[in-house]
VMD Tcl script that builds the backbone (N, CA, C; Angstrom):
set m [mol new atoms 525]
animate dup $m
set s [atomselect $m all]
$s set {name element resname resid chain x y z} {
  {N N MET 1 A 0.806 -1.197 0.000}
  {CA C MET 1 A 0.000 0.000 0.000}
  {C C MET 1 A 0.848 1.259 0.000}
  {N N SER 2 A 2.081 1.174 0.359}
  {CA C SER 2 A 2.898 2.374 0.473}
  {C C SER 2 A 4.056 2.351 -0.506}
  {N N SER 3 A 3.746 2.141 -1.754}
  {CA C SER 3 A 4.813 2.087 -2.749}
  {C C SER 3 A 5.090 3.448 -3.359}
  {N N SER 4 A 4.256 4.412 -3.137}
  {CA C SER 4 A 4.283 5.771 -3.681}
  {C C SER 4 A 4.080 5.786 -5.189}
  {N N THR 5 A 3.661 4.672 -5.769}
  {CA C THR 5 A 3.366 4.631 -7.199}
  {C C THR 5 A 1.889 4.429 -7.471}
  {N N GLY 6 A 1.128 3.985 -6.475}
  {CA C GLY 6 A -0.285 3.716 -6.673}
  {C C GLY 6 A -0.557 2.361 -7.283}
  {N N PHE 7 A 0.458 1.520 -7.409}
  {CA C PHE 7 A 0.290 0.196 -8.000}
  {C C PHE 7 A -0.476 -0.708 -7.049}
  {N N VAL 8 A -1.512 -1.366 -7.563}
  {CA C VAL 8 A -2.319 -2.297 -6.774}
  {C C VAL 8 A -2.502 -3.565 -7.590}
  {N N ASN 9 A -2.248 -4.715 -6.969}
  {CA C ASN 9 A -2.465 -5.977 -7.679}
  {C C ASN 9 A -3.471 -6.877 -6.972}
  {N N TYR 10 A -4.118 -6.373 -5.914}
  {CA C TYR 10 A -5.113 -7.166 -5.208}
  {C C TYR 10 A -6.092 -6.214 -4.538}
  {N N ASP 11 A -7.334 -6.633 -4.418}
  {CA C ASP 11 A -8.357 -5.817 -3.768}
  {C C ASP 11 A -8.222 -5.955 -2.257}
  {N N TYR 12 A -7.526 -5.014 -1.642}
  {CA C TYR 12 A -7.291 -5.094 -0.198}
  {C C TYR 12 A -8.482 -4.606 0.616}
  {N N ASN 13 A -9.584 -4.220 -0.013}
  {CA C ASN 13 A -10.793 -3.890 0.739}
  {C C ASN 13 A -11.349 -5.119 1.446}
  {N N ASN 14 A -10.998 -6.313 0.987}
  {CA C ASN 14 A -11.478 -7.556 1.593}
  {C C ASN 14 A -10.665 -7.968 2.814}
  {N N TRP 15 A -9.657 -7.224 3.163}
  {CA C TRP 15 A -8.766 -7.615 4.256}
  {C C TRP 15 A -9.268 -7.195 5.633}
  {N N CYS 16 A -10.336 -6.470 5.736}
  {CA C CYS 16 A -10.919 -5.978 6.993}
  {C C CYS 16 A -9.892 -5.238 7.837}
  {N N PHE 17 A -9.441 -5.861 8.914}
  {CA C PHE 17 A -8.534 -5.207 9.863}
  {C C PHE 17 A -7.193 -4.856 9.231}
  {N N PHE 18 A -6.714 -5.679 8.348}
  {CA C PHE 18 A -5.392 -5.443 7.765}
  {C C PHE 18 A -5.364 -4.220 6.852}
  {N N SER 19 A -6.521 -3.846 6.311}
  {CA C SER 19 A -6.546 -2.617 5.522}
  {C C SER 19 A -6.371 -1.397 6.419}
  {N N VAL 20 A -6.844 -1.482 7.668}
  {CA C VAL 20 A -6.622 -0.396 8.632}
  {C C VAL 20 A -5.148 -0.327 9.007}
  {N N VAL 21 A -4.525 -1.475 9.217}
  {CA C VAL 21 A -3.084 -1.507 9.498}
  {C C VAL 21 A -2.315 -0.922 8.317}
  {N N GLY 22 A -2.734 -1.272 7.120}
  {CA C GLY 22 A -2.099 -0.715 5.927}
  {C C GLY 22 A -2.262 0.789 5.840}
  {N N MET 23 A -3.417 1.301 6.276}
  {CA C MET 23 A -3.644 2.748 6.275}
  {C C MET 23 A -2.703 3.445 7.251}
  {N N VAL 24 A -2.498 2.853 8.414}
  {CA C VAL 24 A -1.566 3.432 9.389}
  {C C VAL 24 A -0.145 3.414 8.836}
  {N N LEU 25 A 0.239 2.315 8.212}
  {CA C LEU 25 A 1.569 2.244 7.596}
  {C C LEU 25 A 1.706 3.250 6.459}
  {N N MET 26 A 0.612 3.489 5.752}
  {CA C MET 26 A 0.631 4.464 4.671}
  {C C MET 26 A 0.883 5.867 5.221}
  {N N LEU 27 A 0.320 6.176 6.386}
  {CA C LEU 27 A 0.547 7.485 6.992}
  {C C LEU 27 A 1.988 7.654 7.439}
  {N N MET 28 A 2.618 6.564 7.849}
  {CA C MET 28 A 4.017 6.646 8.263}
  {C C MET 28 A 4.912 7.023 7.098}
  {N N GLY 29 A 4.601 6.533 5.933}
  {CA C GLY 29 A 5.416 6.852 4.769}
  {C C GLY 29 A 6.664 6.010 4.727}
  {N N GLY 30 A 7.679 6.526 4.098}
  {CA C GLY 30 A 8.910 5.771 3.893}
  {C C GLY 30 A 9.982 6.119 4.894}
  {N N CYS 31 A 11.170 5.680 4.586}
  {CA C CYS 31 A 12.333 5.988 5.411}
  {C C CYS 31 A 12.874 7.356 5.019}
  {N N SER 32 A 13.816 7.849 5.791}
  {CA C SER 32 A 14.378 9.164 5.486}
  {C C SER 32 A 15.063 9.129 4.130}
  {N N GLY 33 A 14.861 10.173 3.366}
  {CA C GLY 33 A 15.457 10.258 2.043}
  {C C GLY 33 A 14.622 9.658 0.936}
  {N N SER 34 A 13.531 8.970 1.269}
  {CA C SER 34 A 12.704 8.381 0.217}
  {C C SER 34 A 11.780 9.439 -0.375}
  {N N THR 35 A 11.282 9.170 -1.560}
  {CA C THR 35 A 10.366 10.109 -2.197}
  {C C THR 35 A 8.943 9.934 -1.704}
  {N N ASN 36 A 8.694 8.907 -0.928}
  {CA C ASN 36 A 7.382 8.700 -0.353}
  {C C ASN 36 A 7.161 9.744 0.728}
  {N N SER 37 A 5.988 10.332 0.742}
  {CA C SER 37 A 5.690 11.331 1.763}
  {C C SER 37 A 5.248 10.631 3.030}
  {N N GLY 38 A 4.814 11.375 3.980}
  {CA C GLY 38 A 4.368 10.808 5.237}
  {C C GLY 38 A 5.208 11.333 6.377}
  {N N ILE 39 A 4.957 10.807 7.541}
  {CA C ILE 39 A 5.654 11.284 8.729}
  {C C ILE 39 A 7.112 10.843 8.718}
  {N N LYS 40 A 7.443 9.793 8.078}
  {CA C LYS 40 A 8.769 9.181 7.960}
  {C C LYS 40 A 9.088 8.393 9.234}
  {N N ILE 41 A 9.738 7.280 9.034}
  {CA C ILE 41 A 10.042 6.346 10.112}
  {C C ILE 41 A 10.978 6.975 11.144}
  {N N TYR 42 A 11.983 7.730 10.688}
  {CA C TYR 42 A 12.928 8.294 11.650}
  {C C TYR 42 A 12.256 9.328 12.541}
  {N N ARG 43 A 11.272 10.077 12.019}
  {CA C ARG 43 A 10.567 11.053 12.857}
  {C C ARG 43 A 9.727 10.344 13.906}
  {N N ILE 44 A 9.090 9.254 13.519}
  {CA C ILE 44 A 8.287 8.498 14.482}
  {C C ILE 44 A 9.184 7.911 15.561}
  {N N GLY 45 A 10.339 7.364 15.160}
  {CA C GLY 45 A 11.279 6.822 16.144}
  {C C GLY 45 A 11.769 7.878 17.111}
  {N N LEU 46 A 12.132 9.049 16.594}
  {CA C LEU 46 A 12.594 10.128 17.472}
  {C C LEU 46 A 11.469 10.664 18.345}
  {N N LEU 47 A 10.253 10.687 17.822}
  {CA C LEU 47 A 9.116 11.138 18.614}
  {C C LEU 47 A 8.867 10.194 19.786}
  {N N PHE 48 A 8.939 8.885 19.541}
  {CA C PHE 48 A 8.770 7.927 20.635}
  {C C PHE 48 A 9.916 8.016 21.639}
  {N N LYS 49 A 11.140 8.231 21.156}
  {CA C LYS 49 A 12.263 8.417 22.074}
  {C C LYS 49 A 12.076 9.663 22.924}
  {N N ALA 50 A 11.576 10.744 22.323}
  {CA C ALA 50 A 11.343 11.982 23.068}
  {C C ALA 50 A 10.257 11.790 24.120}
  {N N ILE 51 A 9.193 11.074 23.767}
  {CA C ILE 51 A 8.132 10.794 24.739}
  {C C ILE 51 A 8.673 9.941 25.876}
  {N N ASN 52 A 9.495 8.946 25.547}
  {CA C ASN 52 A 10.106 8.094 26.562}
  {C C ASN 52 A 11.018 8.907 27.484}
  {N N CYS 53 A 11.815 9.794 26.914}
  {CA C CYS 53 A 12.712 10.625 27.727}
  {C C CYS 53 A 11.930 11.585 28.610}
  {N N TYR 54 A 10.854 12.146 28.073}
  {CA C TYR 54 A 10.030 13.056 28.861}
  {C C TYR 54 A 9.385 12.319 30.030}
  {N N THR 55 A 8.866 11.119 29.763}
  {CA C THR 55 A 8.255 10.316 30.823}
  {C C THR 55 A 9.296 9.912 31.854}
  {N N SER 56 A 10.478 9.532 31.396}
  {CA C SER 56 A 11.564 9.179 32.311}
  {C C SER 56 A 11.966 10.375 33.161}
  {N N GLY 57 A 11.952 11.571 32.572}
  {CA C GLY 57 A 12.269 12.783 33.321}
  {C C GLY 57 A 11.224 13.108 34.369}
  {N N LEU 58 A 9.965 12.746 34.121}
  {CA C LEU 58 A 8.921 12.961 35.119}
  {C C LEU 58 A 9.094 12.026 36.307}
  {N N VAL 59 A 9.493 10.794 36.028}
  {CA C VAL 59 A 9.673 9.810 37.095}
  {C C VAL 59 A 10.959 10.082 37.870}
  {N N HIS 60 A 12.047 10.351 37.153}
  {CA C HIS 60 A 13.352 10.610 37.765}
  {C C HIS 60 A 13.750 12.045 37.436}
  {N N SER 61 A 13.343 12.982 38.291}
  {CA C SER 61 A 13.543 14.397 37.971}
  {C C SER 61 A 15.010 14.820 37.983}
  {N N ASP 62 A 15.890 14.078 38.654}
  {CA C ASP 62 A 17.301 14.452 38.709}
  {C C ASP 62 A 18.115 13.837 37.567}
  {N N LYS 63 A 17.481 13.091 36.719}
  {CA C LYS 63 A 18.166 12.371 35.651}
  {C C LYS 63 A 18.157 13.194 34.355}
  {N N THR 64 A 19.291 13.259 33.679}
  {CA C THR 64 A 19.397 13.912 32.377}
  {C C THR 64 A 19.505 12.834 31.306}
  {N N VAL 65 A 18.599 12.876 30.364}
  {CA C VAL 65 A 18.561 11.862 29.319}
  {C C VAL 65 A 18.769 12.543 27.971}
  {N N LEU 66 A 19.680 12.004 27.188}
  {CA C LEU 66 A 19.933 12.515 25.850}
  {C C LEU 66 A 19.241 11.624 24.827}
  {N N ILE 67 A 18.703 12.246 23.818}
  {CA C ILE 67 A 18.058 11.503 22.740}
  {C C ILE 67 A 19.075 11.341 21.625}
  {N N ARG 68 A 19.322 10.103 21.254}
  {CA C ARG 68 A 20.312 9.813 20.217}
  {C C ARG 68 A 19.618 9.258 18.981}
  {N N TYR 69 A 20.162 9.659 17.848}
  {CA C TYR 69 A 19.755 9.089 16.569}
  {C C TYR 69 A 21.028 8.601 15.910}
  {N N GLY 70 A 21.205 7.301 15.913}
  {CA C GLY 70 A 22.486 6.746 15.481}
  {C C GLY 70 A 23.525 7.081 16.536}
  {N N ARG 71 A 24.584 7.751 16.146}
  {CA C ARG 71 A 25.623 8.173 17.092}
  {C C ARG 71 A 25.516 9.644 17.453}
  {N N LYS 72 A 24.528 10.323 16.906}
  {CA C LYS 72 A 24.401 11.762 17.092}
  {C C LYS 72 A 23.370 12.074 18.175}
  {N N CYS 73 A 23.716 12.999 19.073}
  {CA C CYS 73 A 22.766 13.477 20.077}
  {C C CYS 73 A 21.883 14.547 19.447}
  {N N MET 74 A 20.601 14.428 19.648}
  {CA C MET 74 A 19.656 15.390 19.085}
  {C C MET 74 A 19.442 16.525 20.076}
  {N N ASP 75 A 19.421 17.749 19.573}
  {CA C ASP 75 A 19.169 18.885 20.453}
  {C C ASP 75 A 17.662 19.118 20.578}
  {N N ASN 76 A 17.295 19.980 21.522}
  {CA C ASN 76 A 15.880 20.223 21.797}
  {C C ASN 76 A 15.167 20.882 20.622}
  {N N VAL 77 A 15.886 21.694 19.847}
  {CA C VAL 77 A 15.268 22.353 18.694}
  {C C VAL 77 A 14.838 21.317 17.656}
  {N N ALA 78 A 15.687 20.343 17.393}
  {CA C ALA 78 A 15.348 19.302 16.417}
  {C C ALA 78 A 14.153 18.480 16.890}
  {N N ILE 79 A 14.128 18.152 18.168}
  {CA C ILE 79 A 13.003 17.384 18.713}
  {C C ILE 79 A 11.727 18.219 18.671}
  {N N SER 80 A 11.830 19.508 18.975}
  {CA C SER 80 A 10.659 20.393 18.890}
  {C C SER 80 A 10.150 20.495 17.460}
  {N N ASN 81 A 11.067 20.563 16.496}
  {CA C ASN 81 A 10.660 20.619 15.089}
  {C C ASN 81 A 9.936 19.349 14.661}
  {N N ILE 82 A 10.388 18.210 15.159}
  {CA C ILE 82 A 9.714 16.948 14.838}
  {C C ILE 82 A 8.323 16.921 15.461}
  {N N GLY 83 A 8.208 17.405 16.699}
  {CA C GLY 83 A 6.896 17.495 17.337}
  {C C GLY 83 A 5.964 18.438 16.592}
  {N N LEU 84 A 6.505 19.587 16.153}
  {CA C LEU 84 A 5.712 20.539 15.377}
  {C C LEU 84 A 5.264 19.925 14.056}
  {N N PHE 85 A 6.162 19.216 13.392}
  {CA C PHE 85 A 5.815 18.560 12.132}
  {C C PHE 85 A 4.692 17.554 12.346}
  {N N PHE 86 A 4.791 16.752 13.409}
  {CA C PHE 86 A 3.778 15.742 13.699}
  {C C PHE 86 A 2.421 16.395 13.955}
  {N N ILE 87 A 2.408 17.471 14.744}
  {CA C ILE 87 A 1.153 18.166 15.046}
  {C C ILE 87 A 0.558 18.774 13.779}
  {N N LEU 88 A 1.395 19.419 12.957}
  {CA C LEU 88 A 0.910 19.985 11.695}
  {C C LEU 88 A 0.374 18.896 10.767}
  {N N TYR 89 A 1.050 17.766 10.708}
  {CA C TYR 89 A 0.626 16.659 9.853}
  {C C TYR 89 A -0.758 16.166 10.265}
  {N N ILE 90 A -0.943 15.933 11.557}
  {CA C ILE 90 A -2.238 15.449 12.055}
  {C C ILE 90 A -3.315 16.507 11.851}
  {N N PHE 91 A -2.983 17.784 12.085}
  {CA C PHE 91 A -3.946 18.869 11.902}
  {C C PHE 91 A -4.397 18.961 10.446}
  {N N ILE 92 A -3.448 18.930 9.510}
  {CA C ILE 92 A -3.786 19.007 8.086}
  {C C ILE 92 A -4.607 17.788 7.673}
  {N N LEU 93 A -4.263 16.625 8.188}
  {CA C LEU 93 A -5.022 15.409 7.902}
  {C C LEU 93 A -6.459 15.540 8.404}
  {N N PHE 94 A -6.626 16.055 9.611}
  {CA C PHE 94 A -7.945 16.226 10.220}
  {C C PHE 94 A -8.785 17.237 9.442}
  {N N VAL 95 A -8.207 18.395 9.131}
  {CA C VAL 95 A -8.936 19.425 8.384}
  {C C VAL 95 A -9.289 18.922 6.985}
  {N N GLY 96 A -8.356 18.227 6.347}
  {CA C GLY 96 A -8.636 17.661 5.029}
  {C C GLY 96 A -9.783 16.667 5.071}
  {N N CYS 97 A -9.823 15.829 6.106}
  {CA C CYS 97 A -10.918 14.855 6.252}
  {C C CYS 97 A -12.257 15.556 6.425}
  {N N ILE 98 A -12.269 16.619 7.209}
  {CA C ILE 98 A -13.516 17.365 7.406}
  {C C ILE 98 A -13.977 17.991 6.094}
  {N N LEU 99 A -13.048 18.609 5.361}
  {CA C LEU 99 A -13.418 19.265 4.101}
  {C C LEU 99 A -13.905 18.264 3.055}
  {N N VAL 100 A -13.296 17.096 2.996}
  {CA C VAL 100 A -13.754 16.078 2.038}
  {C C VAL 100 A -15.090 15.495 2.494}
  {N N SER 101 A -15.288 15.328 3.799}
  {CA C SER 101 A -16.552 14.785 4.319}
  {C C SER 101 A -17.723 15.724 4.061}
  {N N ILE 102 A -17.461 17.027 4.030}
  {CA C ILE 102 A -18.526 17.995 3.765}
  {C C ILE 102 A -19.154 17.757 2.391}
  {N N SER 103 A -18.377 17.221 1.469}
  {CA C SER 103 A -18.887 16.988 0.108}
  {C C SER 103 A -19.847 15.805 0.022}
  {N N GLY 104 A -20.061 15.093 1.118}
  {CA C GLY 104 A -20.996 13.979 1.123}
  {C C GLY 104 A -20.350 12.610 1.074}
  {N N VAL 105 A -19.038 12.565 1.118}
  {CA C VAL 105 A -18.305 11.298 1.111}
  {C C VAL 105 A -18.285 10.753 2.535}
  {N N ASP 106 A -18.395 9.424 2.690}
  {CA C ASP 106 A -18.358 8.849 4.033}
  {C C ASP 106 A -16.984 9.066 4.675}
  {N N VAL 107 A -16.933 8.947 5.989}
  {CA C VAL 107 A -15.734 9.303 6.753}
  {C C VAL 107 A -14.549 8.411 6.404}
  {N N VAL 108 A -14.777 7.109 6.236}
  {CA C VAL 108 A -13.676 6.195 5.917}
  {C C VAL 108 A -13.070 6.544 4.563}
  {N N THR 109 A -13.919 6.791 3.587}
  {CA C THR 109 A -13.424 7.163 2.263}
  {C C THR 109 A -12.726 8.510 2.304}
  {N N ALA 110 A -13.285 9.461 3.063}
  {CA C ALA 110 A -12.653 10.781 3.180}
  {C C ALA 110 A -11.280 10.661 3.823}
  {N N PHE 111 A -11.187 9.893 4.910}
  {CA C PHE 111 A -9.898 9.734 5.582}
  {C C PHE 111 A -8.890 9.038 4.681}
  {N N SER 112 A -9.333 7.978 4.007}
  {CA C SER 112 A -8.383 7.260 3.160}
  {C C SER 112 A -7.979 8.089 1.946}
  {N N ALA 113 A -8.884 8.916 1.420}
  {CA C ALA 113 A -8.534 9.782 0.290}
  {C C ALA 113 A -7.504 10.817 0.706}
  {N N VAL 114 A -7.725 11.447 1.844}
  {CA C VAL 114 A -6.782 12.457 2.329}
  {C C VAL 114 A -5.453 11.805 2.680}
  {N N ALA 115 A -5.492 10.664 3.354}
  {CA C ALA 115 A -4.252 9.979 3.728}
  {C C ALA 115 A -3.490 9.508 2.496}
  {N N ALA 116 A -4.198 8.979 1.510}
  {CA C ALA 116 A -3.535 8.472 0.304}
  {C C ALA 116 A -2.910 9.592 -0.511}
  {N N THR 117 A -3.603 10.719 -0.618}
  {CA C THR 117 A -3.038 11.815 -1.407}
  {C C THR 117 A -1.976 12.574 -0.635}
  {N N PHE 118 A -2.193 12.781 0.647}
  {CA C PHE 118 A -1.225 13.528 1.456}
  {C C PHE 118 A 0.077 12.751 1.627}
  {N N SER 119 A -0.025 11.424 1.675}
  {CA C SER 119 A 1.190 10.613 1.783}
  {C C SER 119 A 1.654 10.092 0.424}
  {N N ASN 120 A 0.949 10.469 -0.635}
  {CA C ASN 120 A 1.322 10.121 -2.018}
  {C C ASN 120 A 1.468 8.621 -2.240}
  {N N THR 121 A 0.459 7.861 -1.837}
  {CA C THR 121 A 0.521 6.417 -2.028}
  {C C THR 121 A -0.420 5.917 -3.107}
  {N N GLY 122 A -1.348 6.730 -3.558}
  {CA C GLY 122 A -2.225 6.308 -4.645}
  {C C GLY 122 A -3.628 6.009 -4.190}
  {N N PRO 123 A -4.084 4.770 -4.299}
  {CA C PRO 123 A -5.471 4.450 -3.978}
  {C C PRO 123 A -5.721 4.435 -2.475}
  {N N GLY 124 A -6.979 4.644 -2.124}
  {CA C GLY 124 A -7.366 4.623 -0.726}
  {C C GLY 124 A -8.143 3.368 -0.401}
  {N N ILE 125 A -9.021 3.480 0.585}
  {CA C ILE 125 A -9.854 2.359 1.009}
  {C C ILE 125 A -11.303 2.766 0.810}
  {N N GLY 126 A -12.110 1.858 0.337}
  {CA C GLY 126 A -13.530 2.131 0.180}
  {C C GLY 126 A -14.032 1.802 -1.209}
  {N N ASN 127 A -15.336 2.003 -1.389}
  {CA C ASN 127 A -15.966 1.669 -2.662}
  {C C ASN 127 A -15.894 2.801 -3.679}
  {N N ILE 128 A -15.425 3.965 -3.274}
  {CA C ILE 128 A -15.335 5.090 -4.201}
  {C C ILE 128 A -13.916 5.244 -4.731}
  {N N ILE 129 A -12.932 5.133 -3.853}
  {CA C ILE 129 A -11.534 5.352 -4.262}
  {C C ILE 129 A -10.647 4.171 -3.909}
  {N N GLY 130 A -11.233 3.014 -3.753}
  {CA C GLY 130 A -10.472 1.828 -3.368}
  {C C GLY 130 A -9.522 1.352 -4.453}
  {N N PRO 131 A -8.956 0.178 -4.264}
  {CA C PRO 131 A -7.939 -0.327 -5.189}
  {C C PRO 131 A -8.461 -0.608 -6.597}
  {N N GLN 132 A -9.757 -0.829 -6.738}
  {CA C GLN 132 A -10.298 -1.113 -8.065}
  {C C GLN 132 A -11.085 0.069 -8.623}
  {N N TYR 133 A -10.957 1.217 -7.979}
  {CA C TYR 133 A -11.674 2.411 -8.405}
  {C C TYR 133 A -10.671 3.556 -8.531}
  {N N ASN 134 A -11.185 4.757 -8.817}
  {CA C ASN 134 A -10.309 5.919 -8.877}
  {C C ASN 134 A -11.045 7.135 -8.326}
  {N N TYR 135 A -10.478 8.283 -8.480}
  {CA C TYR 135 A -11.022 9.507 -7.903}
  {C C TYR 135 A -11.998 10.212 -8.845}
  {N N TYR 136 A -12.392 9.557 -9.917}
  {CA C TYR 136 A -13.233 10.170 -10.940}
  {C C TYR 136 A -14.577 10.635 -10.391}
  {N N SER 137 A -15.185 9.880 -9.503}
  {CA C SER 137 A -16.535 10.191 -9.037}
  {C C SER 137 A -16.578 11.305 -7.994}
  {N N LEU 138 A -15.444 11.770 -7.530}
  {CA C LEU 138 A -15.432 12.855 -6.546}
  {C C LEU 138 A -15.716 14.192 -7.221}
  {N N LEU 139 A -16.217 15.139 -6.437}
  {CA C LEU 139 A -16.489 16.479 -6.953}
  {C C LEU 139 A -15.190 17.161 -7.383}
  {N N PRO 140 A -15.255 18.059 -8.348}
  {CA C PRO 140 A -14.037 18.768 -8.777}
  {C C PRO 140 A -13.358 19.544 -7.649}
  {N N SER 141 A -14.151 20.122 -6.749}
  {CA C SER 141 A -13.551 20.857 -5.627}
  {C C SER 141 A -12.783 19.912 -4.698}
  {N N VAL 142 A -13.293 18.700 -4.511}
  {CA C VAL 142 A -12.600 17.711 -3.680}
  {C C VAL 142 A -11.317 17.263 -4.369}
  {N N LYS 143 A -11.386 17.061 -5.682}
  {CA C LYS 143 A -10.177 16.680 -6.421}
  {C C LYS 143 A -9.124 17.776 -6.361}
  {N N LEU 144 A -9.563 19.032 -6.400}
  {CA C LEU 144 A -8.630 20.157 -6.285}
  {C C LEU 144 A -7.983 20.178 -4.902}
  {N N LEU 145 A -8.786 19.956 -3.859}
  {CA C LEU 145 A -8.242 19.894 -2.500}
  {C C LEU 145 A -7.260 18.738 -2.363}
  {N N LEU 146 A -7.616 17.574 -2.888}
  {CA C LEU 146 A -6.727 16.416 -2.802}
  {C C LEU 146 A -5.446 16.634 -3.607}
  {N N SER 147 A -5.547 17.339 -4.726}
  {CA C SER 147 A -4.342 17.674 -5.500}
  {C C SER 147 A -3.441 18.619 -4.717}
  {N N PHE 148 A -4.044 19.575 -4.036}
  {CA C PHE 148 A -3.293 20.499 -3.183}
  {C C PHE 148 A -2.594 19.740 -2.054}
  {N N LEU 149 A -3.313 18.799 -1.437}
  {CA C LEU 149 A -2.715 17.985 -0.378}
  {C C LEU 149 A -1.601 17.100 -0.922}
  {N N MET 150 A -1.769 16.603 -2.140}
  {CA C MET 150 A -0.732 15.779 -2.749}
  {C C MET 150 A 0.536 16.597 -2.982}
  {N N LEU 151 A 0.361 17.815 -3.454}
  {CA C LEU 151 A 1.504 18.703 -3.657}
  {C C LEU 151 A 2.174 19.031 -2.327}
  {N N MET 152 A 1.364 19.323 -1.319}
  {CA C MET 152 A 1.906 19.631 0.003}
  {C C MET 152 A 2.627 18.426 0.599}
  {N N GLY 153 A 2.084 17.248 0.395}
  {CA C GLY 153 A 2.727 16.048 0.914}
  {C C GLY 153 A 4.035 15.747 0.219}
  {N N ARG 154 A 4.084 15.957 -1.084}
  {CA C ARG 154 A 5.301 15.657 -1.834}
  {C C ARG 154 A 6.415 16.656 -1.519}
  {N N LEU 155 A 6.058 17.913 -1.331}
  {CA C LEU 155 A 7.067 18.937 -1.033}
  {C C LEU 155 A 7.443 18.975 0.442}
  {N N GLU 156 A 6.720 18.255 1.261}
  {CA C GLU 156 A 6.824 18.288 2.716}
  {C C GLU 156 A 6.111 19.536 3.233}
  {N N ILE 157 A 5.763 19.537 4.482}
  {CA C ILE 157 A 4.935 20.601 5.045}
  {C C ILE 157 A 5.728 21.889 5.245}
  {N N MET 158 A 6.895 21.802 5.837}
  {CA C MET 158 A 7.629 23.009 6.204}
  {C C MET 158 A 8.092 23.823 4.994}
  {N N PRO 159 A 8.686 23.239 3.960}
  {CA C PRO 159 A 9.029 24.063 2.795}
  {C C PRO 159 A 7.799 24.693 2.143}
  {N N PHE 160 A 6.698 23.962 2.141}
  {CA C PHE 160 A 5.462 24.504 1.596}
  {C C PHE 160 A 4.989 25.683 2.439}
  {N N TYR 161 A 5.059 25.533 3.750}
  {CA C TYR 161 A 4.674 26.612 4.661}
  {C C TYR 161 A 5.569 27.835 4.461}
  {N N VAL 162 A 6.863 27.630 4.280}
  {CA C VAL 162 A 7.793 28.742 4.061}
  {C C VAL 162 A 7.456 29.465 2.757}
  {N N CYS 163 A 7.140 28.721 1.710}
  {CA C CYS 163 A 6.761 29.348 0.430}
  {C C CYS 163 A 5.501 30.195 0.587}
  {N N ILE 164 A 4.499 29.659 1.256}
  {CA C ILE 164 A 3.261 30.413 1.493}
  {C C ILE 164 A 3.555 31.650 2.338}
  {N N TYR 165 A 4.394 31.501 3.354}
  {CA C TYR 165 A 4.759 32.633 4.204}
  {C C TYR 165 A 5.429 33.729 3.386}
  {N N LEU 166 A 6.370 33.358 2.529}
  {CA C LEU 166 A 7.069 34.358 1.713}
  {C C LEU 166 A 6.129 35.053 0.734}
  {N N ILE 167 A 5.216 34.314 0.147}
  {CA C ILE 167 A 4.255 34.919 -0.777}
  {C C ILE 167 A 3.363 35.912 -0.043}
  {N N VAL 168 A 2.812 35.495 1.104}
  {CA C VAL 168 A 1.944 36.384 1.881}
  {C C VAL 168 A 2.741 37.579 2.398}
  {N N HIS 169 A 3.962 37.344 2.830}
  {CA C HIS 169 A 4.811 38.421 3.345}
  {C C HIS 169 A 5.088 39.464 2.259}
  {N N ASN 170 A 5.342 39.022 1.035}
  {CA C ASN 170 A 5.613 39.958 -0.057}
  {C C ASN 170 A 4.356 40.678 -0.535}
  {N N ILE 171 A 3.215 40.025 -0.482}
  {CA C ILE 171 A 1.972 40.667 -0.914}
  {C C ILE 171 A 1.569 41.769 0.057}
  {N N PHE 172 A 1.608 41.471 1.346}
  {CA C PHE 172 A 1.141 42.426 2.339}
  {C C PHE 172 A 2.250 43.289 2.927}
  {N N LYS 173 A 3.482 43.028 2.569}
  {CA C LYS 173 A 4.648 43.819 3.006}
  {C C LYS 173 A 4.700 43.988 4.524}
  {N N PHE 174 A 4.616 42.846 5.234}
  {CA C PHE 174 A 4.730 42.879 6.690}
  {C C PHE 174 A 6.134 43.283 7.087}
  {N N LYS 175 A 6.239 43.982 8.203}
  {CA C LYS 175 A 7.564 44.381 8.698}
  {C C LYS 175 A 7.836 43.736 10.022}
}
mol reanalyze $m
mol bondsrecalc $m
mol representation Tube
mol addrep $m
C-alpha cells in the first residue's frame, strides 16, 4: 500500500482489519530520504524516544537523558521541530478529512482519500476510491483539495509553509 506509485495488484478492501493496518503504515510513509511522503520512520522513532525521555524525566527528575539518533545526540530544537511537524501533519489530515466529508463522502473514504493523497501512495480504502476504483466520481472541488494535499505532501509541510509565508509576506509587506 505504500509504494508511492499507486500500484495495486489485489483488492485489499477484503482484508478488513489489515486494511486499517495498511492505512496506518501508509501514513508513516517511507524511510528518510525516500520520495514517499508521510511522517517518515525516523521522525516516528525520534518522537517515541522523546516521549520516553520526557516520561523518564517525570519519574526521575534528577536524571538527564539525551536523545540519540544513530551516534548523534539530538538537540531540543530538532526534537521540537519533529513534534511541530507531527502536530501539523495530524492537523492538516484532520482538516482535510472534514473538508472532504462535507462533500458527502463517508468518513472512511474521506480519511483514506486524504491519507492516500497527502502521503502520495495512490489508492485509498472504500468503494469510491479503493484499489479497483479511482477519484473520478469525486467532486471537482474535492479533487482540487486532494491535488493540493498531494503537492503539500510531496514537497513536505515546512518548505510549503515557508513558500506560502514568503508569498503572503511579499503581498502584504509585513515588517
